[in-house]
C-alpha positions as CSV (number, residue, x, y, z in Angstrom):
1,F,-87.4,5.3,-46.6
2,P,-85.7,6.8,-49.7
3,H,-82.3,8.2,-48.5
4,S,-79.6,10.0,-50.3
5,T,-75.8,9.7,-49.8
6,T,-75.9,12.8,-47.7
7,H,-76.7,12.7,-44.0
8,P,-80.4,13.1,-43.2
9,P,-81.5,16.6,-42.3
10,Q,-81.1,17.5,-38.6
11,A,-84.5,17.0,-37.0
12,Q,-85.6,18.9,-33.8
13,P,-85.5,16.2,-31.1
14,Y,-88.2,15.9,-28.5
15,G,-85.6,15.4,-25.7
16,L,-85.1,11.7,-25.7
17,Y,-82.4,11.6,-28.4
18,P,-80.6,14.9,-28.8
19,P,-78.4,15.0,-31.9
20,S,-74.7,14.9,-31.4
21,P,-71.7,16.1,-33.4
22,L,-69.5,13.3,-34.6
23,S,-65.8,13.1,-35.2
24,S,-65.0,13.3,-38.9
25,A,-63.8,9.7,-39.1
26,A,-66.8,8.3,-37.2
27,H,-69.2,10.5,-39.1
28,G,-67.9,9.3,-42.4
29,Q,-68.2,5.7,-41.3
30,A,-71.8,6.3,-40.1
31,L,-72.7,8.1,-43.3
32,S,-71.4,5.3,-45.5
33,A,-73.3,2.6,-43.7
34,E,-76.4,4.6,-43.4
35,A,-76.4,5.7,-47.1
36,V,-76.1,2.1,-48.2
37,A,-78.9,1.0,-46.0
38,G,-81.0,4.0,-47.0
39,R,-80.5,3.3,-50.8
40,R,-81.4,-0.3,-50.3
41,T,-84.4,0.5,-48.1
42,G,-85.7,3.2,-50.4
43,T,-85.6,1.0,-53.4
44,Q,-87.4,-1.7,-51.6
45,W,-90.2,0.6,-50.4
46,E,-90.6,2.1,-53.9
47,H,-90.8,-1.4,-55.4
48,E,-93.5,-2.4,-52.8
49,R,-95.5,0.8,-53.5
50,T,-95.5,0.0,-57.2
51,G,-96.6,-3.5,-56.5
52,S,-99.4,-2.4,-54.2
53,S,-100.8,0.1,-56.7
54,R,-100.8,-2.6,-59.4
55,H,-102.7,-5.0,-57.2
56,C,-105.3,-2.3,-56.4
57,A,-105.7,-1.5,-60.1
58,E,-106.3,-5.2,-60.9
59,N,-109.0,-5.3,-58.2
60,I,-110.7,-2.2,-59.6
61,M,-110.9,-3.9,-63.0
62,G,-112.4,-7.0,-61.5
63,L,-115.2,-5.7,-59.3
64,P,-116.9,-2.4,-58.4
65,V,-115.0,-0.9,-55.4
66,L,-114.7,2.4,-53.7
67,I,-111.5,4.3,-54.2
68,L,-110.6,5.4,-50.7
69,F,-107.6,7.6,-51.1
70,L,-105.2,8.6,-53.9
71,S,-102.5,11.2,-54.0
72,L,-99.1,11.6,-55.4
73,T,-97.3,10.8,-52.1
74,R,-99.5,8.0,-50.8
75,V,-100.4,4.5,-51.8
76,S,-103.7,3.9,-53.7
77,W,-105.9,1.5,-51.8
78,C,-109.3,-0.2,-52.1
79,C,-111.9,-0.9,-49.5
80,L,-111.9,-4.6,-49.4
81,D,-114.0,-7.3,-47.7
82,P,-112.5,-8.2,-44.3
83,V,-111.0,-11.5,-45.3
84,S,-109.2,-10.0,-48.3
85,A,-108.1,-7.0,-46.2
86,Y,-106.3,-9.2,-43.6
87,R,-103.0,-9.2,-45.5
88,F,-103.1,-5.4,-45.8
89,T,-103.8,-5.0,-42.1
90,G,-101.0,-3.3,-40.1
91,A,-103.1,-2.8,-37.0
92,A,-106.5,-4.1,-35.8
93,C,-108.7,-3.3,-32.9
94,R,-111.3,-5.6,-31.3
95,L,-113.8,-4.0,-28.9
96,T,-115.7,-6.6,-27.0
97,Y,-119.3,-6.5,-25.7
98,S,-118.1,-5.7,-22.1
99,A,-116.4,-2.6,-23.5
100,A,-119.5,-1.6,-25.4
101,L,-121.4,-1.8,-22.1
102,V,-118.9,0.6,-20.5
103,L,-119.1,3.0,-23.4
104,N,-122.9,2.8,-23.4
105,E,-122.9,4.2,-19.8
106,K,-122.4,7.7,-21.3
107,T,-124.6,7.2,-24.4
108,A,-127.1,9.5,-22.7
109,K,-124.6,12.4,-22.9
110,V,-124.4,12.1,-26.6
111,I,-128.1,11.7,-27.0
112,E,-128.7,14.8,-24.8
113,A,-126.3,16.7,-27.2
114,A,-128.4,15.5,-30.1
115,F,-131.7,16.7,-28.6
116,Q,-130.2,20.1,-27.5
117,H,-128.2,20.7,-30.6
118,A,-131.1,20.0,-33.0
119,R,-132.7,23.0,-34.7
120,Y,-136.5,22.7,-35.1
121,P,-138.0,24.5,-38.1
122,S,-141.1,26.7,-38.0
123,M,-144.3,25.0,-39.2
124,E,-147.5,26.6,-40.7
125,G,-151.0,25.3,-41.5
126,E,-154.7,26.1,-41.7
127,K,-157.9,24.5,-40.6
128,S,-161.5,25.1,-41.7
129,L,-163.9,25.5,-38.9
130,L,-167.7,25.5,-39.2
131,F,-168.3,28.8,-37.4
132,A,-165.0,30.6,-37.6
133,G,-164.1,29.9,-41.2
134,K,-160.4,29.3,-41.8
135,V,-157.9,29.5,-39.0
136,H,-154.2,30.0,-40.0
137,Y,-151.6,29.0,-37.5
138,G,-147.8,28.8,-37.2
139,L,-145.5,27.0,-34.8
140,N,-142.4,29.0,-34.0
141,N,-139.3,29.1,-31.8
142,L,-139.5,25.5,-30.7
143,E,-136.7,24.7,-28.3
144,I,-136.1,21.9,-25.7
145,Q,-135.6,22.2,-22.0
146,N,-135.5,20.0,-18.9
147,L,-134.2,16.9,-20.8
148,L,-133.8,13.7,-18.7
149,I,-132.9,10.2,-20.0
150,G,-133.9,7.2,-18.1
151,G,-131.4,4.7,-19.4
152,S,-130.0,2.9,-22.5
153,E,-129.1,-0.6,-23.7
154,V,-126.8,-1.8,-26.4
155,E,-126.8,-5.0,-28.5
156,L,-124.3,-6.3,-31.0
157,R,-126.1,-8.0,-33.9
158,A,-123.8,-10.5,-35.8
159,N,-123.1,-9.6,-39.4
160,D,-125.6,-6.7,-39.2
161,R,-125.4,-3.6,-37.0
162,I,-125.4,-2.2,-33.4
163,G,-128.7,-1.9,-31.6
164,I,-129.1,1.0,-29.2
165,S,-132.2,1.6,-27.2
166,I,-132.8,4.9,-25.3
167,F,-135.8,4.7,-23.0
168,N,-137.8,7.1,-20.7
169,V,-136.6,10.3,-22.4
170,S,-138.5,13.1,-20.7
171,A,-138.4,16.5,-22.3
172,M,-140.2,19.8,-22.2
173,F,-140.5,21.6,-25.6
174,R,-141.4,25.3,-25.5
175,G,-142.5,27.6,-28.3
176,T,-145.1,30.1,-29.7
177,I,-148.3,29.5,-31.6
178,Q,-149.4,32.3,-33.9
179,Y,-152.9,32.3,-35.3
180,G,-155.4,34.4,-37.1
181,Y,-158.7,34.2,-39.1
182,G,-159.6,34.8,-42.7
183,S,-157.1,35.3,-45.6
184,W,-153.4,34.4,-45.6
185,L,-152.9,38.1,-46.7
186,V,-153.9,39.1,-43.2
187,D,-151.1,39.0,-40.7
188,L,-151.4,36.5,-37.9
189,G,-152.8,38.7,-35.2
190,Y,-152.7,36.5,-32.1
191,S,-150.0,34.4,-30.4
192,V,-149.9,32.2,-27.4
193,D,-146.9,30.5,-25.7
194,F,-147.1,26.8,-25.1
195,E,-145.2,23.9,-23.5
196,I,-145.3,20.3,-24.5
197,E,-144.5,17.6,-22.0
198,T,-143.2,14.4,-23.8
199,Q,-142.1,10.9,-22.9
200,I,-140.2,9.2,-25.6
201,D,-138.3,6.0,-26.4
202,L,-135.6,6.2,-29.0
203,V,-134.2,3.3,-31.0
204,I,-131.1,3.6,-33.2
205,N,-129.6,0.8,-35.2
206,P,-126.2,2.1,-36.6
207,K,-124.6,0.2,-39.4
208,L,-120.8,0.5,-39.6
209,Y,-119.3,0.7,-43.1
210,C,-116.2,1.9,-44.9
211,R,-116.3,5.4,-46.4
212,K,-113.4,7.5,-47.7
213,D,-110.9,5.3,-45.8
214,K,-112.6,5.7,-42.5
215,V,-115.2,3.9,-40.4
216,A,-118.6,5.6,-40.8
217,A,-121.9,5.0,-39.2
218,D,-125.3,4.9,-41.0
219,T,-128.0,5.8,-38.4
220,S,-130.9,6.1,-40.9
221,D,-132.6,3.2,-39.0
222,C,-133.8,5.5,-36.3
223,Y,-137.3,5.9,-34.9
224,L,-139.1,7.5,-31.9
225,T,-142.0,6.2,-29.9
226,F,-144.1,8.8,-28.0
227,H,-145.7,7.6,-24.8
228,K,-146.8,11.0,-23.7
229,L,-147.4,14.3,-25.6
230,Q,-149.3,16.9,-23.6
231,L,-149.9,20.5,-24.7
232,I,-150.1,23.2,-22.2
233,L,-151.2,26.7,-23.4
234,H,-150.3,29.7,-21.3
235,G,-153.4,31.8,-20.2
236,D,-157.0,30.9,-20.1
237,R,-158.5,33.2,-22.8
238,E,-158.3,30.7,-25.6
239,P,-161.6,28.9,-26.2
240,G,-161.8,25.1,-25.8
241,W,-162.2,24.4,-29.5
242,L,-159.0,26.4,-30.2
243,K,-157.1,24.4,-27.7
244,K,-158.3,21.2,-29.2
245,L,-157.3,22.4,-32.7
246,F,-153.8,23.4,-31.5
247,T,-153.5,20.2,-29.6
248,D,-154.3,18.1,-32.7
249,F,-152.0,20.2,-34.8
250,V,-149.1,20.4,-32.3
251,T,-149.3,16.7,-31.6
252,F,-148.9,15.8,-35.2
253,T,-146.3,18.5,-36.0
254,V,-144.1,17.8,-33.0
255,K,-144.0,14.1,-33.7
256,V,-142.9,14.7,-37.3
257,V,-140.5,17.5,-36.6
258,I,-138.9,16.0,-33.6
259,K,-138.4,12.6,-35.2
260,S,-136.9,14.2,-38.3
261,Q,-134.6,16.6,-36.6
262,I,-133.4,14.3,-33.8
263,C,-132.6,11.4,-36.2
264,K,-130.9,13.9,-38.5
265,E,-128.8,15.3,-35.6
266,I,-127.9,11.8,-34.4
267,N,-126.7,10.9,-37.9
268,K,-124.6,14.1,-37.9
269,L,-123.2,13.4,-34.4
270,A,-122.3,9.8,-35.4
271,D,-120.2,11.1,-38.3
272,I,-118.6,13.7,-36.0
273,L,-117.9,11.0,-33.4
274,A,-116.4,8.6,-35.9
275,D,-114.1,11.3,-37.3
276,F,-113.2,12.5,-33.8
277,I,-112.2,9.0,-32.6
278,Q,-110.0,8.4,-35.7
279,E,-108.5,11.9,-35.5
280,Q,-107.6,11.3,-31.9
281,A,-106.0,7.9,-32.8
282,E,-104.0,9.5,-35.6
283,Q,-102.8,12.3,-33.4
284,F,-101.8,9.7,-30.7
285,L,-99.6,7.9,-33.3
286,S,-97.9,11.0,-34.6
287,D,-94.9,12.9,-33.4
288,G,-93.0,15.4,-35.5
289,A,-92.3,14.2,-39.0
290,I,-93.4,10.6,-38.1
291,G,-97.1,9.5,-38.3
292,V,-99.2,6.5,-38.9
293,D,-102.0,6.2,-41.5
294,I,-104.8,4.3,-39.7
295,S,-107.2,4.4,-42.6
296,V,-109.4,1.3,-42.7
297,A,-108.8,-1.5,-45.2
298,A,-112.3,-2.9,-44.8
299,A,-115.6,-2.3,-43.1
300,P,-115.7,-3.4,-39.5
301,T,-116.9,-6.9,-38.6
302,I,-119.6,-7.2,-36.0
303,T,-120.4,-10.4,-34.1
304,S,-122.6,-10.9,-31.0
305,N,-119.4,-10.6,-28.8
306,Y,-117.2,-7.9,-30.4
307,I,-116.7,-5.2,-33.1
308,E,-113.4,-5.5,-35.0
309,S,-111.8,-2.9,-37.3
310,Y,-108.9,-3.4,-39.7
311,H,-106.5,-0.5,-40.2
312,K,-103.7,-0.1,-42.7
313,G,-101.1,1.0,-40.1
314,L,-98.8,2.6,-42.7
315,T,-95.9,4.6,-41.2
316,Q,-95.5,8.0,-42.8
317,Y,-92.2,10.0,-42.7
318,N,-91.5,13.2,-44.6
319,N,-94.4,12.6,-46.9
320,V,-93.3,9.1,-47.8
321,T,-95.6,6.2,-46.8
322,A,-94.6,2.6,-46.1
323,N,-96.4,-0.4,-47.5
324,I,-97.9,-3.5,-46.0
325,S,-99.1,-6.4,-48.2
326,A,-98.2,-9.6,-46.4
327,S,-99.6,-9.1,-42.9
328,V,-100.2,-12.3,-40.9
329,F,-103.3,-11.0,-39.2
330,N,-106.0,-13.6,-38.4
331,P,-109.0,-13.0,-36.0
332,A,-108.2,-16.3,-34.3
333,Q,-105.1,-14.5,-32.8
334,L,-107.4,-12.5,-30.5
335,T,-109.7,-13.7,-27.8
336,E,-112.8,-12.2,-26.3
337,D,-112.3,-12.1,-22.5
338,R,-110.8,-8.6,-22.2
339,M,-112.5,-5.3,-23.1
340,I,-110.2,-4.2,-25.9
341,Y,-107.5,-5.7,-28.0
342,F,-104.9,-4.0,-30.2
343,W,-103.1,-6.1,-32.8
344,L,-99.8,-4.6,-34.2
345,S,-97.9,-6.2,-37.1
346,D,-94.1,-6.4,-37.3
347,E,-94.3,-4.4,-40.5
348,L,-95.8,-1.5,-38.6
349,M,-93.4,-1.6,-35.7
350,E,-90.3,-2.1,-37.9
351,S,-91.3,0.8,-40.2
352,L,-91.7,3.0,-37.1
353,V,-88.2,2.0,-36.0
354,K,-87.0,2.8,-39.5
355,A,-88.5,6.2,-39.4
356,A,-87.1,6.9,-35.9
357,H,-83.6,6.0,-37.3
358,F,-83.8,8.4,-40.2
359,D,-85.2,11.1,-37.9
360,R,-82.0,10.7,-35.8
361,R,-83.8,9.7,-32.7
362,F,-81.4,6.9,-31.8
363,V,-78.6,9.3,-30.8
364,R,-77.4,9.9,-27.3
365,N,-74.6,11.9,-25.5
366,L,-73.4,11.2,-22.0
367,T,-71.2,13.5,-20.0
368,G,-70.3,14.4,-16.4
369,Q,-71.7,12.5,-13.5
370,E,-74.0,10.4,-15.7
371,L,-71.0,9.2,-17.6
372,G,-69.0,8.5,-14.5
373,D,-71.8,6.5,-12.9
374,L,-72.2,4.5,-16.1
375,F,-68.9,2.8,-15.6
376,A,-69.2,2.4,-11.9
377,K,-70.4,-1.2,-12.5
378,D,-69.0,-4.5,-11.5
379,L,-67.0,-5.3,-14.6
380,S,-63.7,-6.9,-15.4
381,P,-60.6,-4.7,-14.7
382,R,-60.9,-1.5,-16.6
383,P,-58.2,-0.8,-19.3
384,A,-55.8,2.0,-18.4
385,F,-56.7,4.0,-21.5
386,L,-60.3,4.0,-20.5
387,D,-59.5,5.4,-17.0
388,E,-57.4,8.1,-18.8
389,L,-60.3,9.1,-21.1
390,L,-62.9,9.1,-18.4
391,S,-60.8,11.3,-16.1
392,S,-60.1,13.8,-18.8
393,E,-61.8,17.2,-18.7
394,G,-65.0,17.3,-20.8
395,S,-65.1,13.7,-21.7
396,V,-68.1,12.7,-23.8
397,L,-69.6,9.3,-24.7
398,K,-71.5,9.4,-28.0
399,V,-73.7,6.6,-29.2
400,W,-75.8,6.5,-32.4
401,S,-77.5,4.0,-34.7
402,M,-75.5,3.4,-37.8
403,S,-78.0,1.6,-39.9
404,V,-81.7,0.7,-39.9
405,P,-82.4,-1.8,-37.1
406,R,-84.2,-5.0,-38.0
407,L,-87.2,-6.2,-36.0
408,W,-89.1,-9.4,-35.8
409,T,-91.4,-11.0,-33.3
410,T,-91.8,-14.6,-32.0
411,P,-93.7,-15.9,-29.0
412,A,-90.4,-15.5,-27.1
413,G,-90.5,-11.7,-27.6
414,T,-89.7,-9.0,-30.1
415,S,-86.1,-9.3,-31.4
416,V,-84.2,-6.2,-32.6
417,R,-80.8,-6.2,-34.3
418,G,-78.9,-3.1,-35.0
419,M,-75.4,-1.7,-35.6
420,A,-74.4,1.1,-33.1
421,A,-71.3,3.3,-33.2
422,V,-69.7,4.3,-29.9
423,E,-67.2,7.1,-29.5
424,L,-65.5,8.3,-26.3
425,D,-63.5,11.4,-26.6
426,T,-62.3,14.5,-24.6
427,A,-63.2,18.2,-25.0
428,S,-59.9,18.8,-26.8
429,R,-60.4,15.6,-28.9
430,D,-56.8,14.7,-28.3
431,S,-57.8,11.1,-27.4
432,I,-60.5,9.1,-29.1
433,L,-61.8,5.6,-28.6
434,Y,-64.2,4.4,-31.3
435,F,-65.8,1.0,-32.0
436,E,-68.9,-0.5,-33.5
437,A,-71.3,-3.0,-31.9
438,D,-73.6,-5.4,-33.7
439,V,-76.2,-6.1,-31.1
440,E,-79.3,-8.3,-31.1
441,V,-81.7,-8.3,-28.1
442,T,-85.1,-9.9,-27.4
443,V,-87.5,-7.5,-25.7
444,R,-90.6,-8.1,-23.7
445,A,-92.8,-5.2,-22.8
446,S,-95.3,-4.5,-20.0
447,Y,-97.2,-1.4,-18.7
448,A,-97.8,-0.5,-15.1
449,D,-98.3,2.6,-13.0
450,K,-98.7,4.6,-16.2
451,R,-95.2,3.8,-17.5
452,L,-93.7,1.4,-20.1
453,I,-91.4,-1.3,-18.7
454,L,-89.0,-3.1,-21.1
455,S,-87.0,-6.2,-20.4
456,A,-84.1,-6.8,-22.9
457,A,-82.0,-9.9,-23.1
458,P,-79.0,-9.8,-25.4
459,S,-78.5,-12.8,-27.7
460,L,-75.7,-11.4,-29.9
461,I,-72.9,-8.8,-29.3
462,S,-70.1,-8.4,-31.8
463,I,-67.4,-5.7,-31.5
464,S,-65.7,-4.5,-34.7
465,N,-63.7,-1.5,-36.1
466,I,-62.2,-0.7,-32.7
467,S,-59.6,2.1,-32.8
468,L,-57.8,4.2,-30.3
469,S,-55.9,7.4,-31.0
470,G,-54.1,10.2,-29.2
471,T,-52.8,8.1,-26.3
472,A,-49.7,6.1,-25.5
473,H,-51.7,3.0,-24.7
474,Q,-52.1,0.2,-27.3
475,L,-55.2,-1.9,-27.9
476,E,-54.9,-5.5,-26.9
477,D,-57.0,-8.6,-27.8
478,G,-58.5,-8.6,-24.3
479,H,-59.9,-5.1,-24.8
480,V,-62.4,-6.4,-27.3
481,G,-63.8,-8.7,-24.6
482,Y,-64.1,-5.8,-22.2
483,M,-66.0,-3.8,-24.7
484,R,-68.3,-6.7,-25.3
485,E,-68.9,-7.0,-21.6
486,A,-69.5,-3.3,-21.2
487,V,-72.0,-3.3,-24.0
488,E,-73.9,-6.2,-22.4
489,K,-73.8,-5.0,-18.8
490,I,-73.8,-1.2,-19.3
491,G,-74.9,-0.4,-22.9
492,V,-78.0,-2.6,-23.3
493,P,-79.5,-1.7,-19.9
494,K,-78.8,2.0,-20.4
495,V,-80.4,2.1,-23.8
496,T,-83.4,0.1,-22.5
497,S,-83.9,2.7,-19.7
498,Y,-83.7,5.6,-22.1
499,L,-86.3,3.9,-24.3
500,E,-88.6,3.2,-21.3
501,L,-88.4,6.9,-20.2
502,G,-88.6,8.3,-23.6
503,I,-91.5,6.3,-25.0
504,T,-93.4,6.7,-21.7
505,A,-92.9,10.5,-22.0
506,L,-94.1,10.4,-25.6
507,L,-97.2,8.3,-24.7
508,N,-98.1,10.7,-21.9
509,K,-97.5,13.7,-24.1
510,Q,-100.2,12.1,-26.4
511,G,-102.5,11.7,-23.4
512,L,-102.2,8.0,-22.5
513,D,-101.9,8.8,-18.8
514,L,-105.4,10.3,-18.9
515,F,-106.9,6.9,-19.5
516,E,-107.8,4.4,-16.8
517,I,-106.0,1.4,-18.1
518,I,-106.7,-1.8,-16.1
519,N,-104.3,-4.9,-16.1
520,P,-102.7,-4.4,-19.6
521,V,-100.9,-7.4,-21.1
522,V,-98.5,-7.4,-24.0
523,L,-98.3,-10.7,-25.8
524,P,-95.8,-11.5,-28.6
525,G,-96.8,-13.8,-31.4
526,E,-95.3,-15.0,-34.7
527,G,-95.0,-11.7,-36.6
528,Y,-97.2,-9.6,-34.4
529,V,-97.8,-8.2,-30.9
530,T,-101.2,-8.0,-29.2
531,V,-102.0,-5.6,-26.4
532,Q,-105.1,-6.5,-24.3
533,L,-106.6,-4.6,-21.5
534,D,-109.7,-3.4,-19.6
535,F,-110.5,0.3,-19.2
536,G,-112.6,2.8,-17.4
537,F,-114.7,5.3,-19.4
538,P,-112.5,8.0,-21.0
539,H,-114.3,11.0,-19.6
540,H,-111.7,13.5,-21.0
541,L,-112.5,12.3,-24.5
542,L,-116.3,12.7,-23.9
543,V,-115.7,16.3,-22.7
544,D,-113.5,17.1,-25.7
545,F,-116.1,15.6,-28.1
546,L,-119.0,17.5,-26.5
547,E,-117.1,20.8,-26.5
548,R,-116.4,20.3,-30.2
549,T,-120.0,19.3,-30.9
550,L,-121.6,22.2,-29.1
551,Q,-119.4,24.9,-30.5
């Protein structure tokens, strides 16, 4: 992210990484390193943005495409075919047929909402009768009651669309028929309430496509089959010929009106549902000034076994957006035996780490009992100056990230390398220990009991710029070895535990703990990570969606 030579603005932390005041010497060293890294990073990102915009413009010149999104602070993108979009994919999602079956269990709830939320217009007509002349009639106040749905089935049609069949839909429609004789200038003088008992099968064949940088569903392929349509007039005063007239009229009218309005409502609900899901995903990936643009780079792919969507996965921080143009995504990296797969590129994860660094989230202060317990480990003999500092009143250990950490993934795990500054001082600041640690760790992640579990193995620890002031003790060569041992046995595990707790708290704040996640597995690859899992139906999302829909 572009960064000036001044320290980044103080952000409001969410509790995991409270900002800390630094000593003037340490602060200056951190600023210098961070400013250099920031200028280099900012230039690189700006160059990548320029290159991406040029590539998109060339595509526009070469073929008719849809411009998905363009603003002064975001990258211009095109909606590509899936294969061309792979290298712009920061995140991908594969939903397999077994997941579609689970989601289809609650399709009836959405269809019920479509029937009940539909608005049925009034209809008018006239009929010439041999003895009565013209009879004018109108159908008003049509509403639905007592809706029951027998069941539903779903099918994934390769390279085409999704097939959804809703069968044995029983519904009672109620309304009023007004009628009169003679001229249209005469008010309709009679009315009779009616009920219509229906039994319907509904078939919807949604086609997924890319519209305005989001997944959209075209449900125009929608039709109803009526197996039963019985008119019941209230009262016995109406003559038989009138009942037959109204039966013919209502039968035709209800078929036309219900089909038109139900299919129209389903199309609207499909758009609302698509927007709702993507909004929920964007909110889940956002916190404070950091967010992720999950706009689609291409229309989803449908096979007989899964639906796969391709997302840009561009980290956004303070109105600046990262760029991905060399993703290693390939569908062969995912299998089909689990319900859902998430594919995350190194570019996405590294840009999130970069944003967190500039947002000052990699900062921690330790005091009191926590600080004392930290050094109650089985280490080499502790230097005398360290005992003196730790026993001083108001001693504080401050740790912060000095420069943007690097991140890359191999099948062995995700490696992270960063430069951290460590400062131990007292309340009076008479004595100060300062050093810098260049640390590289390989991390493996798992998720169980609704919490993130990280396993970090150090592969490089280098201590530099060590200094000690305000004490009669002198630094010795052996002290550097002790600091390296302390970083390995104390620092890395402590930072790992903070990340576990902090990221878990953040995920639960976004609602992850509300999902029934079954046997999740995190698998590292060459330049990416996949998360594969099974799940139970997300009832809380259905409730939220229906509440929004029925407002």
